NUGU-793417 format. One record per residue: residue in three letters; x negated, y, z negated of N, C-alpha, C in turn. Coordinates in steps of 0.2 Angstrom, whole numbers, plus 2048, in hexadecimal, padded with zeros to 3 digits. Layout:
residues N
<site 'Ala', <X, Y, Z>, <X, Y, Z>, <X, Y, Z>>;
...
END
This chain:
residues 232
<site 'Unk', <460, 0E6, B17>, <464, 0E1, B19>, <46A, 0E0, B14>>;
<site 'Unk', <470, 0E0, B16>, <476, 0DF, B12>, <475, 0D8, B0E>>;
<site 'Unk', <477, 0D8, B08>, <477, 0D2, B04>, <47A, 0CC, B07>>;
<site 'Unk', <480, 0CD, B0B>, <483, 0C8, B0E>, <47F, 0C5, B14>>;
<site 'Unk', <47A, 0C8, B16>, <476, 0C5, B1B>, <471, 0C0, B18>>;
<site 'Unk', <470, 0C1, B12>, <46C, 0BC, B0E>, <470, 0B5, B0D>>;
<site 'Unk', <477, 0B7, B0B>, <47B, 0B1, B0A>, <47E, 0AE, B10>>;
<site 'Unk', <47F, 0B2, B15>, <482, 0AF, B1B>, <47D, 0B2, B21>>;
<site 'Unk', <477, 0B0, B22>, <473, 0B3, B27>, <476, 0B2, B2E>>;
<site 'Unk', <475, 0B7, B32>, <477, 0B7, B39>, <472, 0B4, B3D>>;
<site 'Unk', <475, 0AF, B42>, <471, 0AC, B47>, <474, 0AD, B4D>>;
<site 'Unk', <470, 0AE, B52>, <473, 0AE, B59>, <477, 0A8, B5B>>;
<site 'Unk', <47D, 0A9, B5D>, <482, 0A4, B5F>, <47F, 0A0, B65>>;
<site 'Unk', <47B, 0A3, B68>, <479, 09F, B6E>, <472, 09B, B6D>>;
<site 'Unk', <46D, 09E, B6A>, <467, 09B, B6A>, <465, 09A, B62>>;
<site 'Unk', <469, 09C, B5E>, <468, 09B, B56>, <462, 09F, B53>>;
<site 'Unk', <460, 0A4, B57>, <45B, 0A9, B54>, <45D, 0AD, B4E>>;
<site 'Unk', <45A, 0AD, B49>, <45C, 0B1, B43>, <45C, 0B8, B44>>;
<site 'Unk', <461, 0BC, B42>, <461, 0C3, B42>, <468, 0C6, B44>>;
<site 'Unk', <46B, 0C4, B49>, <471, 0C6, B4B>, <475, 0C1, B4F>>;
<site 'Unk', <47C, 0C3, B50>, <480, 0BE, B53>, <47F, 0BD, B5B>>;
<site 'Unk', <47B, 0C1, B5E>, <479, 0C1, B65>, <472, 0C4, B65>>;
<site 'Unk', <46D, 0C0, B67>, <466, 0C3, B67>, <466, 0C7, B6E>>;
<site 'Unk', <460, 0CB, B6E>, <45F, 0CF, B74>, <45F, 0CB, B7B>>;
<site 'Unk', <45C, 0C5, B7A>, <45B, 0C1, B80>, <462, 0BE, B82>>;
<site 'Unk', <466, 0BC, B7D>, <46C, 0B9, B7F>, <471, 0BE, B81>>;
<site 'Unk', <470, 0C4, B7F>, <475, 0CA, B81>, <475, 0CA, B89>>;
<site 'Unk', <46F, 0C9, B8C>, <46F, 0C9, B93>, <474, 0C4, B97>>;
<site 'Unk', <476, 0BF, B93>, <47B, 0BA, B96>, <482, 0BD, B96>>;
<site 'Unk', <483, 0C2, B93>, <48A, 0C5, B93>, <48B, 0C8, B9A>>;
<site 'Unk', <491, 0C7, B9D>, <493, 0C9, BA3>, <499, 0CE, BA2>>;
<site 'Unk', <499, 0D4, BA4>, <49E, 0D9, BA2>, <4A2, 0DA, BA9>>;
<site 'Unk', <4A1, 0D6, BAE>, <4A5, 0D8, BB4>, <4AB, 0D3, BB5>>;
<site 'Unk', <4AF, 0D2, BB0>, <4B5, 0CD, BB0>, <4B9, 0CF, BB6>>;
<site 'Unk', <4BB, 0CA, BBA>, <4BF, 0CB, BC0>, <4C6, 0CC, BBE>>;
<site 'Unk', <4CA, 0D0, BC1>, <4D1, 0D1, BC0>, <4D5, 0CD, BC4>>;
<site 'Unk', <4DB, 0CB, BC2>, <4E0, 0C7, BC6>, <4E7, 0C9, BC4>>;
<site 'Unk', <4EC, 0C8, BC8>, <4F3, 0C9, BC6>, <4F5, 0C3, BC2>>;
<site 'Unk', <4F8, 0C4, BBC>, <4FA, 0BF, BB8>, <500, 0BB, BBA>>;
<site 'Unk', <504, 0BE, BBF>, <50A, 0BB, BC1>, <508, 0B6, BC6>>;
<site 'Unk', <504, 0B8, BCC>, <503, 0B3, BD1>, <4FC, 0B0, BD1>>;
<site 'Unk', <4F8, 0B2, BCC>, <4F1, 0B0, BCB>, <4EC, 0B2, BD1>>;
<site 'Unk', <4EE, 0B6, BD5>, <4E9, 0B8, BDA>, <4E5, 0BE, BD8>>;
<site 'Unk', <4DF, 0C0, BDB>, <4DC, 0C5, BD9>, <4DF, 0CC, BDA>>;
<site 'Unk', <4DE, 0D0, BD5>, <4E1, 0D7, BD5>, <4DB, 0DC, BD4>>;
<site 'Unk', <4D9, 0E0, BD9>, <4D3, 0E4, BD8>, <4D3, 0E9, BD3>>;
<site 'Unk', <4D9, 0EB, BD0>, <4DA, 0F0, BCB>, <4DC, 0EE, BC4>>;
<site 'Unk', <4DE, 0E7, BC4>, <4E0, 0E4, BBE>, <4E8, 0E5, BBD>>;
<site 'Unk', <4EB, 0E8, BC2>, <4F2, 0E8, BC1>, <4F6, 0E3, BC5>>;
<site 'Unk', <4FC, 0E1, BC2>, <500, 0DC, BC5>, <502, 0DF, BCC>>;
<site 'Unk', <502, 0DA, BD1>, <504, 0DC, BD8>, <50B, 0DF, BD8>>;
<site 'Unk', <50C, 0E4, BDC>, <513, 0E7, BDC>, <518, 0E2, BDE>>;
<site 'Unk', <516, 0DD, BE3>, <51B, 0D8, BE5>, <51D, 0D3, BDF>>;
<site 'Unk', <518, 0D3, BDA>, <519, 0CE, BD5>, <51C, 0D1, BCE>>;
<site 'Unk', <51C, 0D8, BCF>, <51F, 0DC, BC9>, <526, 0DB, BC8>>;
<site 'Unk', <529, 0D9, BC2>, <530, 0D9, BC1>, <531, 0DD, BBB>>;
<site 'Unk', <538, 0DE, BB9>, <53A, 0E2, BB4>, <536, 0E0, BAD>>;
<site 'Unk', <535, 0D9, BAC>, <533, 0D7, BA6>, <52C, 0D4, BA6>>;
<site 'Unk', <528, 0D5, BAC>, <522, 0D2, BAC>, <51C, 0D7, BAA>>;
<site 'Unk', <516, 0D4, BA9>, <511, 0D8, BA6>, <50E, 0DD, BAC>>;
<site 'Unk', <50C, 0E3, BAA>, <50A, 0E7, BAF>, <503, 0E7, BB2>>;
<site 'Unk', <4FF, 0E3, BAE>, <4F8, 0E2, BB0>, <4F4, 0DF, BAA>>;
<site 'Unk', <4ED, 0DE, BAB>, <4E9, 0DC, BA5>, <4E2, 0DE, BA6>>;
<site 'Unk', <4DE, 0DF, BA1>, <4D7, 0E1, BA1>, <4D3, 0DD, B9C>>;
<site 'Unk', <4CE, 0DB, B9F>, <4C9, 0D7, B9A>, <4C2, 0DA, B9A>>;
<site 'Unk', <4BF, 0D9, B95>, <4B8, 0DC, B94>, <4B2, 0D7, B97>>;
<site 'Unk', <4B3, 0D1, B95>, <4AD, 0CD, B96>, <4AF, 0C6, B9A>>;
<site 'Unk', <4AB, 0C3, B9E>, <4AC, 0BD, BA1>, <4AB, 0B8, B9B>>;
<site 'Unk', <4AF, 0B3, B9B>, <4AF, 0AE, B95>, <4AA, 0A8, B97>>;
<site 'Unk', <4A4, 0AA, B97>, <49F, 0A5, B98>, <49D, 0A2, B91>>;
<site 'Unk', <498, 09D, B91>, <496, 099, B8B>, <494, 09E, B85>>;
<site 'Unk', <491, 0A3, B86>, <48F, 0A7, B81>, <495, 0AB, B7E>>;
<site 'Unk', <499, 0AD, B82>, <49F, 0B1, B7F>, <4A4, 0AC, B7C>>;
<site 'Unk', <4A4, 0A6, B7F>, <4A8, 0A0, B7C>, <4A6, 09F, B74>>;
<site 'Unk', <49F, 09F, B73>, <49C, 09D, B6D>, <49E, 0A3, B68>>;
<site 'Unk', <49E, 0A9, B6A>, <49F, 0AF, B66>, <4A6, 0AF, B64>>;
<site 'Unk', <4AB, 0AD, B69>, <4B2, 0AD, B67>, <4B4, 0A8, B62>>;
<site 'Unk', <4B1, 0A2, B63>, <4B2, 09C, B5F>, <4B0, 09E, B58>>;
<site 'Unk', <4AA, 0A1, B57>, <4A8, 0A3, B50>, <4AD, 0A8, B4D>>;
<site 'Unk', <4AF, 0AC, B51>, <4B4, 0B1, B4F>, <4BA, 0AE, B4D>>;
<site 'Unk', <4BD, 0A9, B50>, <4C3, 0A6, B4F>, <4C3, 0A1, B49>>;
<site 'Unk', <4BD, 09D, B49>, <4BD, 098, B44>, <4B8, 098, B3F>>;
<site 'Unk', <4B4, 09D, B3E>, <4AF, 09D, B39>, <4B0, 0A4, B35>>;
<site 'Unk', <4B4, 0A4, B30>, <4B6, 0AA, B2D>, <4B0, 0AD, B29>>;
<site 'Unk', <4AB, 0A9, B28>, <4A5, 0AC, B24>, <4A1, 0B1, B28>>;
<site 'Unk', <4A2, 0B1, B2F>, <49F, 0B6, B33>, <4A5, 0BB, B36>>;
<site 'Unk', <4AA, 0BC, B31>, <4AF, 0C0, B33>, <4AD, 0C7, B36>>;
<site 'Unk', <4A7, 0C9, B34>, <4A5, 0D0, B36>, <4A3, 0D0, B3D>>;
<site 'Unk', <4A4, 0CB, B41>, <4A3, 0CB, B48>, <4A9, 0CF, B4B>>;
<site 'Unk', <4AE, 0D1, B47>, <4B3, 0D5, B4A>, <4B1, 0DC, B4D>>;
<site 'Unk', <4AC, 0DF, B4A>, <4AA, 0E6, B4C>, <4A5, 0E4, B52>>;
<site 'Unk', <4A1, 0DF, B52>, <49D, 0DD, B57>, <4A0, 0DC, B5E>>;
<site 'Unk', <4A6, 0D8, B5D>, <4A9, 0D6, B63>, <4AE, 0DC, B66>>;
<site 'Unk', <4B1, 0E0, B61>, <4B5, 0E5, B63>, <4B1, 0EB, B67>>;
<site 'Unk', <4AA, 0EC, B65>, <4A6, 0F0, B68>, <4A5, 0EE, B6F>>;
<site 'Unk', <4A3, 0E8, B70>, <4A3, 0E5, B77>, <4A9, 0E6, B7B>>;
<site 'Unk', <4AF, 0E5, B78>, <4B5, 0E6, B7C>, <4B6, 0ED, B7D>>;
<site 'Unk', <4B5, 0F1, B79>, <4B6, 0F8, B7A>, <4B1, 0FB, B7F>>;
<site 'Unk', <4AB, 0FA, B7F>, <4A6, 0FC, B84>, <4A7, 0FA, B8B>>;
<site 'Unk', <4AA, 0F4, B8B>, <4AC, 0F1, B92>, <4B2, 0F4, B95>>;
<site 'Unk', <4B8, 0F4, B91>, <4BE, 0F6, B94>, <4BE, 0FD, B95>>;
<site 'Unk', <4BA, 102, B92>, <4BA, 109, B94>, <4B7, 10A, B9A>>;
<site 'Unk', <4B4, 105, B9D>, <4B1, 106, BA4>, <4B6, 104, BA9>>;
<site 'Unk', <4BC, 102, BA7>, <4C1, 100, BAC>, <4C5, 106, BAE>>;
<site 'Unk', <4C4, 108, BB4>, <4C8, 10E, BB7>, <4CF, 10E, BB6>>;
<site 'Unk', <4D2, 109, BB8>, <4DA, 108, BB7>, <4DC, 109, BB0>>;
<site 'Unk', <4D8, 106, BAB>, <4DA, 106, BA4>, <4DA, 10D, BA2>>;
<site 'Unk', <4D4, 111, BA3>, <4D4, 118, BA1>, <4D9, 11C, BA4>>;
<site 'Unk', <4DB, 11B, BAA>, <4E0, 11F, BAD>, <4E7, 11E, BAA>>;
<site 'Unk', <4E8, 117, BA7>, <4EF, 116, BA4>, <4EE, 11A, B9D>>;
<site 'Unk', <4E9, 11A, B9A>, <4E8, 11D, B93>, <4E9, 125, B94>>;
<site 'Unk', <4E7, 128, B9A>, <4E7, 12F, B9B>, <4EF, 131, B9C>>;
<site 'Unk', <4F2, 12C, BA0>, <4F9, 12D, BA1>, <4FE, 12D, B9B>>;
<site 'Unk', <4FC, 128, B96>, <500, 127, B90>, <4FB, 127, B8A>>;
<site 'Unk', <4F9, 12C, B87>, <4F4, 12C, B82>, <4F7, 129, B7B>>;
<site 'Unk', <4FE, 128, B7B>, <501, 125, B76>, <503, 11E, B76>>;
<site 'Unk', <4FF, 11B, B7B>, <4FF, 113, B7B>, <4FE, 110, B75>>;
<site 'Unk', <500, 10A, B74>, <4FE, 106, B6E>, <4FB, 100, B6F>>;
<site 'Unk', <4F7, 0FD, B6A>, <4F5, 0F6, B6B>, <4F9, 0F2, B67>>;
<site 'Unk', <4FB, 0EC, B6A>, <4FF, 0E7, B66>, <4FB, 0E0, B67>>;
<site 'Unk', <4F9, 0DD, B61>, <4F6, 0D7, B61>, <4FB, 0D1, B62>>;
<site 'Unk', <4F8, 0CC, B66>, <4FC, 0C6, B67>, <4FC, 0C2, B60>>;
<site 'Unk', <501, 0C0, B5D>, <502, 0BD, B56>, <500, 0B6, B56>>;
<site 'Unk', <4FE, 0B4, B50>, <4FD, 0AD, B4F>, <504, 0AA, B4C>>;
<site 'Unk', <505, 0A4, B4C>, <50B, 0A0, B49>, <509, 0A1, B41>>;
<site 'Unk', <50E, 0A1, B3D>, <50D, 0A2, B36>, <508, 09D, B33>>;
<site 'Unk', <509, 097, B34>, <505, 091, B31>, <4FE, 092, B33>>;
<site 'Unk', <4FD, 093, B3A>, <4F6, 094, B3C>, <4F3, 09A, B39>>;
<site 'Unk', <4F7, 0A0, B38>, <4F4, 0A6, B35>, <4F2, 0A4, B2E>>;
<site 'Unk', <4F6, 0A0, B2A>, <4F4, 09F, B23>, <4EE, 09A, B23>>;
<site 'Unk', <4ED, 096, B28>, <4E7, 091, B28>, <4E1, 095, B29>>;
<site 'Unk', <4E1, 09A, B2E>, <4DB, 09D, B30>, <4DA, 0A3, B2C>>;
<site 'Unk', <4DF, 0A6, B29>, <4DF, 0AC, B25>, <4DF, 0B3, B28>>;
<site 'Unk', <4DE, 0B3, B2F>, <4DF, 0B9, B33>, <4E0, 0B7, B3A>>;
<site 'Unk', <4E3, 0BD, B3D>, <4E4, 0BC, B45>, <4DF, 0C0, B48>>;
<site 'Unk', <4DB, 0BC, B4C>, <4D5, 0BF, B50>, <4D8, 0C5, B55>>;
<site 'Unk', <4DE, 0C4, B58>, <4E0, 0C9, B5C>, <4E2, 0D0, B58>>;
<site 'Unk', <4E5, 0CF, B52>, <4E6, 0D5, B4E>, <4E0, 0D8, B4C>>;
<site 'Unk', <4DB, 0D4, B4A>, <4D4, 0D7, B48>, <4D1, 0DB, B4E>>;
<site 'Unk', <4D1, 0D8, B54>, <4CF, 0DC, B59>, <4D3, 0E2, B5B>>;
<site 'Unk', <4D9, 0E2, B5A>, <4DD, 0E8, B5B>, <4DC, 0ED, B56>>;
<site 'Unk', <4DB, 0EB, B50>, <4DA, 0F0, B4B>, <4D3, 0F4, B4C>>;
<site 'Unk', <4CE, 0F0, B4E>, <4C8, 0F2, B4F>, <4C8, 0F7, B55>>;
<site 'Unk', <4CC, 0F5, B5A>, <4CC, 0F9, B61>, <4D0, 100, B60>>;
<site 'Unk', <4D5, 100, B5C>, <4D9, 106, B5B>, <4D5, 10C, B5A>>;
<site 'Unk', <4D1, 10D, B55>, <4CD, 113, B54>, <4C8, 114, B59>>;
<site 'Unk', <4C6, 10F, B5C>, <4C1, 110, B62>, <4C4, 113, B68>>;
<site 'Unk', <4CB, 111, B69>, <4CF, 114, B6F>, <4D3, 11A, B6D>>;
<site 'Unk', <4D3, 11B, B66>, <4D7, 121, B64>, <4DF, 11F, B65>>;
<site 'Unk', <4E1, 119, B64>, <4E7, 116, B65>, <4EA, 114, B5E>>;
<site 'Unk', <4F1, 113, B5E>, <4F4, 110, B58>, <4F5, 108, B5A>>;
<site 'Unk', <4F5, 105, B54>, <4F7, 0FD, B55>, <4FE, 0FC, B52>>;
<site 'Unk', <502, 0F8, B55>, <508, 0F6, B52>, <508, 0EE, B52>>;
<site 'Unk', <50B, 0EB, B4E>, <50C, 0E4, B4D>, <513, 0E2, B4D>>;
<site 'Unk', <516, 0E3, B53>, <51D, 0E1, B54>, <51F, 0DA, B56>>;
<site 'Unk', <51A, 0D6, B58>, <51C, 0D0, B5A>, <51B, 0CA, B55>>;
<site 'Unk', <520, 0C6, B55>, <51F, 0C0, B50>, <51F, 0BA, B54>>;
<site 'Unk', <51B, 0B5, B52>, <51B, 0AE, B56>, <520, 0AA, B52>>;
<site 'Unk', <525, 0A8, B56>, <52A, 0A4, B53>, <52A, 09C, B55>>;
<site 'Unk', <525, 09B, B59>, <524, 094, B5C>, <51D, 091, B5A>>;
<site 'Unk', <51D, 08C, B57>, <516, 089, B56>, <513, 085, B5C>>;
<site 'Unk', <510, 089, B60>, <50E, 086, B67>, <508, 082, B66>>;
<site 'Unk', <507, 07E, B6B>, <500, 07A, B6B>, <4FB, 07F, B6D>>;
<site 'Unk', <4F5, 07D, B6C>, <4EF, 081, B6F>, <4F0, 081, B77>>;
<site 'Unk', <4EE, 087, B7A>, <4EF, 088, B81>, <4E9, 085, B84>>;
<site 'Unk', <4E3, 084, B80>, <4DD, 081, B83>, <4DE, 07B, B86>>;
<site 'Unk', <4DC, 07A, B8C>, <4DC, 074, B90>, <4E3, 072, B93>>;
<site 'Unk', <4E8, 076, B92>, <4EE, 075, B95>, <4EE, 078, B9C>>;
<site 'Unk', <4F2, 075, BA1>, <4F2, 077, BA8>, <4F7, 07D, BA8>>;
<site 'Unk', <4F7, 081, BAD>, <4FB, 087, BAD>, <502, 086, BAC>>;
<site 'Unk', <505, 081, BAF>, <50C, 080, BAE>, <50E, 07E, BA7>>;
<site 'Unk', <50A, 07A, BA3>, <50B, 078, B9C>, <50A, 07E, B98>>;
<site 'Unk', <505, 083, B9A>, <504, 088, B96>, <50A, 08D, B95>>;
<site 'Unk', <50D, 08E, B9B>, <514, 092, B9B>, <519, 08E, B97>>;
<site 'Unk', <51A, 088, B98>, <51F, 084, B94>, <51D, 085, B8C>>;
<site 'Unk', <517, 084, B8B>, <515, 084, B84>, <517, 08B, B80>>;
<site 'Unk', <515, 090, B84>, <516, 097, B81>, <51D, 09A, B82>>;
<site 'Unk', <521, 097, B86>, <528, 099, B87>, <52C, 09A, B80>>;
<site 'Unk', <52F, 0A0, B7F>, <533, 0A1, B79>, <52F, 0A1, B72>>;
<site 'Unk', <528, 0A2, B73>, <524, 0A2, B6D>, <524, 0A9, B69>>;
<site 'Unk', <527, 0AE, B6C>, <526, 0B5, B69>, <52D, 0B8, B68>>;
<site 'Unk', <52E, 0BC, B63>, <533, 0C1, B62>, <531, 0C7, B60>>;
<site 'Unk', <535, 0CD, B60>, <533, 0D3, B5D>, <536, 0D4, B56>>;
<site 'Unk', <532, 0D5, B51>, <535, 0D6, B4B>, <53A, 0DC, B4B>>;
<site 'Unk', <53F, 0DA, B47>, <545, 0DF, B47>, <544, 0E6, B46>>;
<site 'Unk', <53F, 0E8, B41>, <53E, 0EE, B3F>, <539, 0F2, B44>>;
<site 'Unk', <537, 0EF, B49>, <533, 0F2, B4E>, <536, 0F4, B54>>;
<site 'Unk', <53C, 0F2, B55>, <53F, 0F3, B5C>, <53F, 0FA, B5E>>;
<site 'Unk', <541, 0FF, B5A>, <541, 106, B5C>, <53A, 108, B5E>>;
<site 'Unk', <535, 105, B5B>, <52E, 108, B5C>, <52B, 106, B63>>;
<site 'Unk', <52F, 102, B67>, <52C, 0FF, B6D>, <530, 103, B73>>;
<site 'Unk', <535, 106, B72>, <539, 10A, B77>, <534, 10F, B7B>>;
<site 'Unk', <534, 10D, B82>, <530, 112, B86>, <528, 112, B85>>;
<site 'Unk', <526, 10D, B81>, <51F, 10D, B80>, <51A, 109, B85>>;
<site 'Unk', <514, 10C, B86>, <50F, 108, B8A>, <50B, 104, B85>>;
<site 'Unk', <50B, 0FD, B86>, <508, 0F9, B81>, <502, 0F5, B84>>;
<site 'Unk', <4FD, 0F4, B80>, <4F7, 0F0, B82>, <4F7, 0EA, B7D>>;
<site 'Unk', <4F9, 0E4, B80>, <4F9, 0DE, B7C>, <4F1, 0DC, B7B>>;
<site 'Unk', <4EF, 0DB, B75>, <4E8, 0D9, B74>, <4E8, 0D2, B72>>;
<site 'Unk', <4E3, 0CE, B75>, <4E1, 0C7, B74>, <4DA, 0C6, B75>>;
<site 'Unk', <4D8, 0C0, B73>, <4D0, 0BF, B74>, <4CF, 0BD, B7B>>;
<site 'Unk', <4D2, 0B8, B7D>, <4D0, 0B5, B84>, <4D6, 0B4, B88>>;
<site 'Unk', <4D5, 0B6, B8F>, <4DA, 0B6, B94>, <4D9, 0B0, B98>>;
<site 'Unk', <4DD, 0AB, B99>, <4DC, 0A6, B9E>, <4E1, 0A6, BA3>>;
<site 'Unk', <4E7, 0A3, BA3>, <4EC, 0A4, BA8>, <4F0, 0AA, BA7>>;
<site 'Unk', <4F0, 0AC, BA1>, <4F5, 0B2, B9F>, <4FC, 0B0, B9D>>;
<site 'Unk', <4FD, 0AA, B9C>, <504, 0A7, B9A>, <506, 0AB, B93>>;
<site 'Unk', <501, 0AB, B8E>, <503, 0AE, B88>, <505, 0B6, B89>>;
<site 'Unk', <501, 0B9, B8D>, <502, 0C0, B8E>, <508, 0C2, B92>>;
<site 'Unk', <50A, 0BD, B96>, <510, 0BE, B9A>, <516, 0BD, B96>>;
<site 'Unk', <516, 0B8, B91>, <51C, 0B7, B8D>, <51D, 0BD, B88>>;
<site 'Unk', <517, 0BF, B85>, <517, 0C5, B80>, <51A, 0CB, B84>>;
<site 'Unk', <517, 0CC, B8A>, <51A, 0D2, B8E>, <521, 0D2, B8F>>;
<site 'Unk', <524, 0CC, B91>, <52B, 0CB, B92>, <52F, 0CD, B8C>>;
<site 'Unk', <52D, 0CB, B86>, <530, 0CC, B80>, <530, 0D4, B7E>>;
<site 'Unk', <52A, 0D7, B7F>, <52A, 0DE, B7E>, <52E, 0E2, B82>>;
<site 'Unk', <52E, 0E1, B89>, <531, 0E5, B8E>, <539, 0E4, B8D>>;
<site 'Unk', <53B, 0DE, B8B>, <542, 0DD, B89>, <544, 0E1, B83>>;
<site 'Unk', <53F, 0E3, B7F>, <541, 0E7, B79>, <540, 0EE, B7A>>;
<site 'Unk', <53E, 0F0, B80>, <53E, 0F7, B82>, <538, 0FA, B84>>;
<site 'Unk', <532, 0F6, B84>, <52C, 0F9, B86>, <52C, 0FB, B8D>>;
<site 'Unk', <528, 101, B8F>, <528, 103, B96>, <524, 0FF, B9A>>;
<site 'Unk', <51D, 0FF, B98>, <518, 0FB, B9B>, <514, 0F7, B96>>;
<site 'Unk', <512, 0F1, B99>, <50E, 0ED, B94>, <508, 0EA, B98>>;
<site 'Unk', <502, 0EB, B95>, <4FC, 0E8, B98>, <4F8, 0E4, B93>>;
<site 'Unk', <4F5, 0DF, B96>, <4F0, 0DB, B92>, <4EA, 0DE, B91>>;
<site 'Unk', <4E7, 0DD, B8B>, <4E0, 0DF, B8A>, <4DC, 0DA, B86>>;
<site 'Unk', <4D7, 0D7, B89>, <4D4, 0D1, B86>, <4CC, 0D2, B86>>;
<site 'Unk', <4C9, 0CF, B81>, <4C2, 0CF, B80>, <4BF, 0CC, B86>>;
<site 'Unk', <4C1, 0C6, B88>, <4BE, 0C2, B8E>, <4C4, 0BF, B92>>;
<site 'Unk', <4C1, 0BE, B98>, <4C5, 0BA, B9D>, <4C2, 0B4, B9F>>;
<site 'Unk', <4C6, 0AE, B9F>, <4C3, 0A8, BA1>, <4C4, 0A7, BA8>>;
END
């Protein structure tokens, strides 16, 4: 056993059993059949892609999620975001995310069509990043990159200190996140003609992904897809 396991012992986030972050029994509560929907209109999308009638020049092209955001996953994500002493959850969650998204046929087809796609994490506002010490989306993207054999870029900057999206209705989520991102000046040329997968932890209404995709497409990205650990 690693010495850190003595200092910071692992307990199942669901039942508190000693040994791991998710015991064998609680693992069965995970649901890997996250349903897909069009982020623009909010209606179901059988393949995870934005409906052709909803797709515009600067809209997101689709979104893929690994897990349903049930209570067990919610506890895992909360520990990952707010309990730095179990920061090694990064590999644990990234493996769940990887194993689930590679089962998605549409996602695999996009990768085959453009093997030079890149992962881009949703950024935190500077003050929030300094308080937390890390960006959970960036951590997931860095862990996913070698698993998917893709590169990671960090071209987005959060320029608006938004309120938490948790608990906000869809209209207010869009207003809250509007104008929140820009592309860093030295990254503009790296985005031209690129297929981008925006990485975040949880997808709810998709307002954050829609705003980030708009900014990336205006900077020259060819296609932009969301890629999240879980879907609420």
